[in-house]
KOLNULUM-685575 format. One record per atom (N, C-alpha, C): atom name; residue in one letter; x, y, z. Coordinates in steps of 0.2 Angstrom, whole numbers, plus 5000, padded with zeros to 4 digits. Atoms other than C-alpha are relative to their C-alpha. Layout:
residues N
+------+------+------+------+------+
| miti | kemi |   px |   py |   pz |
+------+------+------+------+------+
|   CA |    A |    X |    Y |    Z |
...
+------+------+------+------+------+
***
This chain:
residues 74
+------+------+------+------+------+
| miti | kemi |   px |   py |   pz |
+------+------+------+------+------+
|    N |    M | 5004 | 4994 | 5000 |
|   CA |    M | 5000 | 5000 | 5000 |
|    C |    M | 5004 | 5006 | 5000 |
|    N |    K | 4996 | 4994 | 5000 |
|   CA |    K | 5014 | 5012 | 5004 |
|    C |    K | 5003 | 5001 | 4993 |
|    N |    T | 4998 | 4999 | 5006 |
|   CA |    T | 5021 | 5009 | 4987 |
|    C |    T | 4995 | 5003 | 4995 |
|    N |    M | 5005 | 4997 | 5004 |
|   CA |    M | 5005 | 5013 | 4979 |
|    C |    M | 4999 | 5008 | 5001 |
|    N |    Q | 5000 | 4993 | 4999 |
|   CA |    Q | 5004 | 5030 | 4988 |
|    C |    Q | 5006 | 5004 | 4998 |
|    N |    M | 4994 | 4996 | 5003 |
|   CA |    M | 5022 | 5034 | 4983 |
|    C |    M | 4999 | 5001 | 4992 |
|    N |    L | 5001 | 5000 | 5007 |
|   CA |    L | 5018 | 5030 | 4965 |
|    C |    L | 4995 | 5005 | 4998 |
|    N |    I | 5005 | 4995 | 5002 |
|   CA |    I | 5002 | 5041 | 4965 |
|    C |    I | 5003 | 5007 | 5001 |
|    N |    S | 4997 | 4994 | 4999 |
|   CA |    S | 5012 | 5055 | 4973 |
|    C |    S | 5005 | 5002 | 4995 |
|    N |    M | 4995 | 4998 | 5005 |
|   CA |    M | 5026 | 5054 | 4960 |
|    C |    M | 4996 | 5002 | 4994 |
|    N |    V | 5004 | 4998 | 5006 |
|   CA |    V | 5013 | 5054 | 4946 |
|    C |    V | 4997 | 5007 | 5000 |
|    N |    A | 5003 | 4993 | 4999 |
|   CA |    A | 5004 | 5069 | 4953 |
|    C |    A | 5005 | 5005 | 5000 |
|    N |    G | 4995 | 4995 | 5000 |
|   CA |    G | 5020 | 5078 | 4956 |
|    C |    G | 5003 | 5002 | 4993 |
|    N |    S | 4997 | 4998 | 5007 |
|   CA |    S | 5027 | 5076 | 4938 |
|    C |    S | 4995 | 5003 | 4995 |
|    N |    A | 5005 | 4997 | 5004 |
|   CA |    A | 5010 | 5081 | 4930 |
|    C |    A | 5000 | 5007 | 5001 |
|    N |    S | 5000 | 4993 | 4999 |
|   CA |    S | 5011 | 5098 | 4938 |
|    C |    S | 5006 | 5003 | 4997 |
|    N |    A | 4994 | 4997 | 5004 |
|   CA |    A | 5029 | 5101 | 4931 |
|    C |    A | 4999 | 5000 | 4993 |
|    N |    A | 5001 | 5000 | 5007 |
|   CA |    A | 5023 | 5096 | 4914 |
|    C |    A | 4995 | 5005 | 4998 |
|    N |    Y | 5004 | 4995 | 5002 |
|   CA |    Y | 5009 | 5108 | 4914 |
|    C |    Y | 5003 | 5007 | 5001 |
|    N |    A | 4997 | 4993 | 4999 |
|   CA |    A | 5020 | 5122 | 4920 |
|    C |    A | 5005 | 5001 | 4994 |
|    N |    A | 4995 | 4999 | 5005 |
|   CA |    A | 5032 | 5119 | 4905 |
|    C |    A | 4996 | 5001 | 4993 |
|    N |    V | 5004 | 5000 | 5007 |
|   CA |    V | 5018 | 5121 | 4891 |
|    C |    V | 5002 | 5006 | 4996 |
|    N |    G | 4999 | 4994 | 5003 |
|   CA |    G | 5021 | 5139 | 4887 |
|    C |    G | 5007 | 5002 | 4998 |
|    N |    S | 4993 | 4998 | 5001 |
|   CA |    S | 5040 | 5139 | 4886 |
|    C |    S | 5003 | 4997 | 4994 |
|    N |    H | 4997 | 5003 | 5007 |
|   CA |    H | 5043 | 5132 | 4868 |
|    C |    H | 5000 | 5006 | 4995 |
|    N |    N | 4999 | 4994 | 5006 |
|   CA |    N | 5049 | 5143 | 4853 |
|    C |    N | 4994 | 4999 | 4995 |
|    N |    E | 5005 | 5000 | 5006 |
|   CA |    E | 5037 | 5148 | 4839 |
|    C |    E | 5004 | 4999 | 4994 |
|    N |    G | 4997 | 5001 | 5006 |
|   CA |    G | 5043 | 5140 | 4823 |
|    C |    G | 5007 | 4997 | 5001 |
|    N |    A | 4993 | 5003 | 5000 |
|   CA |    A | 5060 | 5132 | 4818 |
|    C |    A | 5005 | 5005 | 4997 |
|    N |    G | 4995 | 4996 | 5002 |
|   CA |    G | 5076 | 5140 | 4815 |
|    C |    G | 5003 | 4998 | 4993 |
|    N |    V | 4997 | 5001 | 5007 |
|   CA |    V | 5087 | 5140 | 4799 |
|    C |    V | 5004 | 4994 | 5000 |
|    N |    L | 4996 | 5006 | 4999 |
|   CA |    L | 5098 | 5126 | 4806 |
|    C |    L | 4996 | 4994 | 4999 |
|    N |    T | 5005 | 5006 | 5000 |
|   CA |    T | 5083 | 5115 | 4808 |
|    C |    T | 4998 | 4998 | 4993 |
|    N |    Y | 5002 | 5001 | 5008 |
|   CA |    Y | 5078 | 5117 | 4789 |
|    C |    Y | 5006 | 4997 | 4997 |
|    N |    F | 4994 | 5003 | 5003 |
|   CA |    F | 5096 | 5114 | 4784 |
|    C |    F | 5001 | 4993 | 5002 |
|    N |    F | 4999 | 5007 | 4997 |
|   CA |    F | 5097 | 5098 | 4795 |
|    C |    F | 4995 | 4996 | 4996 |
|    N |    I | 5005 | 5004 | 5004 |
|   CA |    I | 5081 | 5091 | 4787 |
|    C |    I | 5001 | 5000 | 4993 |
|    N |    G | 4998 | 5000 | 5007 |
|   CA |    G | 5086 | 5096 | 4770 |
|    C |    G | 5006 | 4996 | 4998 |
|    N |    F | 4994 | 5004 | 5001 |
|   CA |    F | 5103 | 5088 | 4772 |
|    C |    F | 4998 | 4992 | 5000 |
|    N |    F | 5002 | 5007 | 5000 |
|   CA |    F | 5095 | 5071 | 4776 |
|    C |    F | 4995 | 4998 | 4995 |
|    N |    A | 5004 | 5001 | 5006 |
|   CA |    A | 5082 | 5073 | 4763 |
|    C |    A | 5004 | 4999 | 4994 |
|    N |    L | 4995 | 5001 | 5006 |
|   CA |    L | 5096 | 5075 | 4750 |
|    C |    L | 5003 | 4993 | 5000 |
|    N |    I | 4997 | 5007 | 4999 |
|   CA |    I | 5104 | 5059 | 4757 |
|    C |    I | 4995 | 4995 | 4998 |
|    N |    I | 5005 | 5005 | 5002 |
|   CA |    I | 5088 | 5049 | 4755 |
|    C |    I | 4999 | 5000 | 4993 |
|    N |    I | 5001 | 4999 | 5007 |
|   CA |    I | 5085 | 5056 | 4738 |
|    C |    I | 5006 | 4997 | 4996 |
|    N |    S | 4994 | 5002 | 5004 |
|   CA |    S | 5103 | 5052 | 4732 |
|    C |    S | 5000 | 4992 | 5001 |
|    N |    Q | 5000 | 5007 | 5000 |
|   CA |    Q | 5100 | 5034 | 4738 |
|    C |    Q | 4995 | 4997 | 4996 |
|    N |    L | 5005 | 5003 | 5003 |
|   CA |    L | 5084 | 5032 | 4730 |
|    C |    L | 5001 | 4999 | 4992 |
|    N |    V | 4999 | 5000 | 5007 |
|   CA |    V | 5090 | 5035 | 4712 |
|    C |    V | 5004 | 4993 | 4998 |
|    N |    P | 4997 | 5006 | 5002 |
|   CA |    P | 5102 | 5020 | 4711 |
|    C |    P | 4996 | 4994 | 5002 |
|    N |    A | 5005 | 5006 | 4999 |
|   CA |    A | 5089 | 5009 | 4720 |
|    C |    A | 4995 | 4999 | 4995 |
|    N |    M | 5005 | 5001 | 5005 |
|   CA |    M | 5076 | 5013 | 4707 |
|    C |    M | 5003 | 4997 | 4994 |
|    N |    I | 4996 | 5003 | 5006 |
|   CA |    I | 5089 | 5009 | 4693 |
|    C |    I | 5001 | 4993 | 5001 |
|    N |    L | 4999 | 5007 | 4999 |
|   CA |    L | 5093 | 4993 | 4701 |
|    C |    L | 4993 | 4996 | 5000 |
|    N |    F | 5007 | 5003 | 5000 |
|   CA |    F | 5074 | 4989 | 4704 |
|    C |    F | 4997 | 4999 | 4993 |
|    N |    F | 5003 | 5001 | 5007 |
|   CA |    F | 5069 | 4992 | 4686 |
|    C |    F | 5004 | 4995 | 4996 |
|    N |    S | 4996 | 5005 | 5004 |
|   CA |    S | 5084 | 4982 | 4679 |
|    C |    S | 4998 | 4993 | 5003 |
|    N |    L | 5002 | 5006 | 4997 |
|   CA |    L | 5078 | 4968 | 4691 |
|    C |    L | 4994 | 4998 | 4997 |
|    N |    V | 5007 | 5001 | 5003 |
|   CA |    V | 5060 | 4969 | 4684 |
|    C |    V | 5001 | 4998 | 4993 |
|    N |    K | 4998 | 5002 | 5007 |
|   CA |    K | 5067 | 4969 | 4667 |
|    C |    K | 5003 | 4993 | 4999 |
|    N |    G | 4996 | 5007 | 5000 |
|   CA |    G | 5078 | 4954 | 4670 |
|    C |    G | 4995 | 4994 | 5001 |
|    N |    I | 5005 | 5005 | 4999 |
|   CA |    I | 5063 | 4944 | 4677 |
|    C |    I | 4995 | 4999 | 4994 |
|    N |    F | 5006 | 5000 | 5004 |
|   CA |    F | 5050 | 4948 | 4664 |
|    C |    F | 5003 | 5000 | 4992 |
|    N |    S | 4997 | 5001 | 5007 |
|   CA |    S | 5062 | 4947 | 4648 |
|    C |    S | 5001 | 4993 | 4998 |
|    N |    R | 4999 | 5007 | 5002 |
|   CA |    R | 5064 | 4932 | 4638 |
|    C |    R | 5008 | 4999 | 5000 |
|    N |    P | 4993 | 5002 | 5000 |
|   CA |    P | 5081 | 4923 | 4640 |
|    C |    P | 5003 | 5000 | 4993 |
|    N |    E | 4997 | 4999 | 5006 |
|   CA |    E | 5093 | 4926 | 4626 |
|    C |    E | 5002 | 4993 | 4997 |
|    N |    K | 4999 | 5006 | 5003 |
|   CA |    K | 5095 | 4911 | 4614 |
|    C |    K | 5008 | 5000 | 4998 |
|    N |    T | 4993 | 5000 | 5002 |
|   CA |    T | 5113 | 4906 | 4612 |
|    C |    T | 5001 | 4993 | 4997 |
|    N |    S | 4999 | 5006 | 5003 |
|   CA |    S | 5119 | 4893 | 4600 |
|    C |    S | 5008 | 4998 | 5000 |
|    N |    V | 4993 | 5002 | 4999 |
|   CA |    V | 5135 | 4883 | 4603 |
|    C |    V | 5001 | 4995 | 4995 |
|    N |    K | 4998 | 5005 | 5005 |
|   CA |    K | 5144 | 4875 | 4589 |
|    C |    K | 5005 | 4995 | 5003 |
|    N |    V | 4995 | 5005 | 4998 |
|   CA |    V | 5152 | 4859 | 4593 |
|    C |    V | 5004 | 4997 | 4994 |
|    N |    D | 4996 | 5002 | 5005 |
|   CA |    D | 5166 | 4854 | 4582 |
|    C |    D | 5002 | 4993 | 5000 |
+------+------+------+------+------+
***
């Protein structure tokens, strides 16, 4: 029972601190935030281009007819 009372008081105490911090955030994001997001977007896009080339060549290889080769035996 003592543990339950301690748990309830901890939860109630932390909730009041969370409500006190609601109005302390900045409005909008800074320039560095946009550079950071843009940099990682550039990395993702640059990895998508070779992935698409590889995917389309894989699909082409699966659905194309195999080449006929003739071997001459002497």
